N, C-alpha and C positions, 0 to 999 in steps of 0.2 A: 480340582478336577471334579466333574459331576459324578454322582452315584450311578451305578449300572449293575446289571445282572449278567453274569457269565453263564451261558448255557452250553453244556457239553452233551453231545448226542453221538453215540457210536454208530458208524456207518460201515457198510461193506465196501472195500476199495473198488470192487467191480461196479458198484452203483455210481461211482464218480468218473468213470471213463467216458470220454466224449463219444457221441453217436456219430454215425456216418454223416448225418446232416450237419452236426456241429463242426466236423472236420472240413466239410465242403464250405460252409460259411466262413470259417477261419481262413481257408485258402483264398477265397474270393476277396475278403477284406485285406489280407496281406498283399495280394497282387495289386489291388487298387491303391494301397498306400505306396507300394513300390513304384507305381506309375505317376505319382504326384511330382510335379516339377517345380512348384514354388512354395516358399515357406508359409505363405498365407493359407494355402490349401492344407498343408501339413498341420498347422495350428487348428484349423476348423475341424479336421478329422480327429485330431487328438482330443479336443474338447467334447466332441460327440461321443467318442469312445469312453471318456471319463463319465459322462452322463449315463451311458448305458451300463457301465460297471456299477455305478452307485445305485441305479434302479434295480439291477439284479441282486445286489447285496441286500437292499431293503426287502425285496421279495423273499430271499432266502431266510433272512432274519425273522420275518413274519411267519414263514412256514415252520421254522424251528420252534418258535414260541408256541405255535398251535400244537405241534407234536409233543412238546414238553408237558402239556396239560394232561395227556392221556398215557404217555409212554412211561414205563417203569425203568427203562434203560437210559434215563436222562439224569444228569446232575446239574443243579442250579445253585450258584453261589453268588450272593449279593455283596457288593462293595459300596461303601459309603464314601461320598466325595468330600 
């Protein structure tokens, strides 16, 4: 296994609640998925959602690393592979 850093940052649970815009987008996407009729379209939609999730995860990881530099409320633990 490769080495990695585990970064823990405390967050207020209220900061993690979806916005009205997030809820609207989720509803639209769920409705579109519900209306798909063939497996090929489902596979395409699934792959696009995975790409979106991975992109957002990378952005979140980058933001956490940036916060970890200045914030005293962060714990960083390194693991060797």
